[in-house]
N, C-alpha and C positions, 0 to 999 in steps of 0.2 A: 398299531404304533413297533416300530423297526429299530428300534433305539436301545442297546441292552439295561440293565438296570441303571446300571451303574455311571451310565451314560444323560439317567433323568434323574433332575437338580431338585431337593427337595427348597422349597425358596426359605421355611424357616427357618435351614437350617447353614449355618457359616459353608462353605467350603472347604475350610480346615477338616473340622467335622464332619463333611460328609467322607470325603474319602479316609478315615479313621475309619466310621463305621464299614465304610467296606471291607478294608486292611484290617485291622485290630478291629472285632467289637466289645472289646473287654475288654478297650481302652475310653469306650465311652459309655455314656447313662442310656442302657437301652429301655431305660422304662423312659425318657422325656423324647426321643424316638421313634416306643412304638406308639405315643400319644400324635404328633405329629401326621407318620404315617395316615392315622387312622386320620387325624383332621383331616389334613391334607384327601385324603379316597373320597371323602364324605362331600367334597366340593366339586372332586377335578374327575370326570368320568374317565379318562383318558386314562388319571394317575390311577383310578381303583382297580383298571385290566390287568396294572404290572406291582400292583402295592407288594400279591403274593415271591413275584418272581423277587422285589428286595425285600422282603426280610430271611427270602431264602439266600439273598446273595451275604445280607449280617449274617447270616446264623449259622451257616454253612461251615467256612471255614472253622470254627470255637470246634463246627461236634457235639453242637450244647441245642440242647430246645429251650432257651431265654428269655422266653417272649411269655411270660406268665402277663406283665402287666400288662405284653396286649392283648391276655386270652383275656384278662378282665376288663379291659376297653369294648372288645367285643362283646363279650356280658352281660355288660351294661347299653349298651347301645341296641342289642338285639330287646333284651327290655320294652325298652322305648321306642319298639319299628313303629309299630301303628299311629304313637305319634309324630314318629318321622315322616313316614308314610303320605297321613292328613296335611300336616305343613311345606313339604312338597317334599311330591313325583321325582322332584330330579335326584334330590337326597337322597332318599330310598331305594329309586333303581340306584343310586353308586354303594351301595353299604349293601342291598344282595348279591356286586359284581364286585363287592372288593370280598363277603367272606367267602364265597365262590373261591376267586383269584387264592386264596388264604388257606381254603381246601383244598384244592389242585399242586398247586407248589409246595406243602411241606407235609411232610412223610416223617413216622416215626419206625426203623425200621422199615423202612421200603413200603409205608400203609398211609391210608389215608388218619388223619386225628379220628380218633373216634367221636373224639367231646363234639365234634362239629358235624356229627351226619346229621343227628332232627335237626338242628341249630337252620343247616343251607335247608332241609326237609321243611323242614315249617318254612321256610323264607319264599319256597317255590311253590310249595300248595298253597301263600296267600297269596302272589301272580296271578297261581291257579283262581279264584274265585271267581265269580261273574264279575263284580265290580271293579276287577279289575281287567279285568276282560277286553270289559268295553277301554280302555288304555291301548294303543297298541306301542307305546314303550312300555311299557310290563310289559307286555306280548312279548317287544323283540327283546330286551331283560331277560325272560323265563329261556325263548328257543338259545336261544345266544351259552347260557350256563347251563342246558341242559346237552348242547353241542357240546361243549369243553368239559365237562365234567359226571355227564348221563350212564354214561356206561360204567363209570367206576363206584356210584351211589346206589347202581343197580348189584353189584357186589357187596353191599356193606348191608341196607336194606329194601332188600325186589318186594315186601310187602309192599314197603312209603311208596317204593315206584307205581306197584298195582294202582294205588291207589291214589297218584299225582294223572296219571294218567287215563284212569276212570273219568279225572274232571276234564280234563283236556279233549276225552272225549268226549262227553257230554256237553261241554263248552262249544265245541266245532258243529252237533249234530244239532239240540234245544239253544242258545245264546240267541237273542232278540239282539241289534245293534251292531251286531259286530262286524267291523271295517270291513271292506276286501280285504284293506294289506293283514289283517287280524286272523282273519279264517283260512287266506295262504298261506300265515308262519303254519297257525294252526295244524293245519295238514299235512305243512312238510315233515314235524315235528314223531306228529304219528307216524307216519311214512318209513321217520328218521330210523325210531324205536324198532318198527315190525321189523327193519331188514337187520337188526344186530348190529343196529348205534352205525349204521353208512349207510349214503346212499349212492342210488345207483346214477352210472352216469349219466346216462337217460333222464333220473325222475331229477340229476342235479342240472343238470341243462333246460329244464323245464320249471325248477321253481325257479332258480338265479334270471334268466331269462326276464321271465314271470315282476322280479322284484329289482331287476333294470331297469327295466320299462316303466 
């Protein structure tokens, strides 16, 4: 999505509230805004990819971390993540995208929020389980998040990243029933991490020409 976060309209808020939230966060009910952001993120996959930037835009001007209500809502959704996955795969993928986006954008002293490290890992580990690897939508979500925040996550907890990639390696080598696209995505992310979270130009051309085809 090319538009900046303040161009993305949160439909549940009137225009004045949207503009105020960006210009003067202290003048709006941040609890209400945070719930609306989470609700919209769970319904809209495009929005979930921009939610972190929106939260950053709202929080950053005041230099405060007034996101306690948003964090509480994230915790609530995290506790019922398996029920969410069972009810709606799209909603589950949106949630994972959302929490990874928040991890990517919101920092404390220029570092990722420690409280989010294990929940993010838990979500990605769930995407790496055998039943999830059979769903291309979940594999695609997993690979996209690792491209975006994998290096940051590894710096925060390298052992859990090793554990995650053991699952991905075993899934690629041993899992029956994988689609050709899922297998290609898994091979690409294995090579991506092995290369220090960088894909060579040749490898990039190979994988993404295959995906385009």
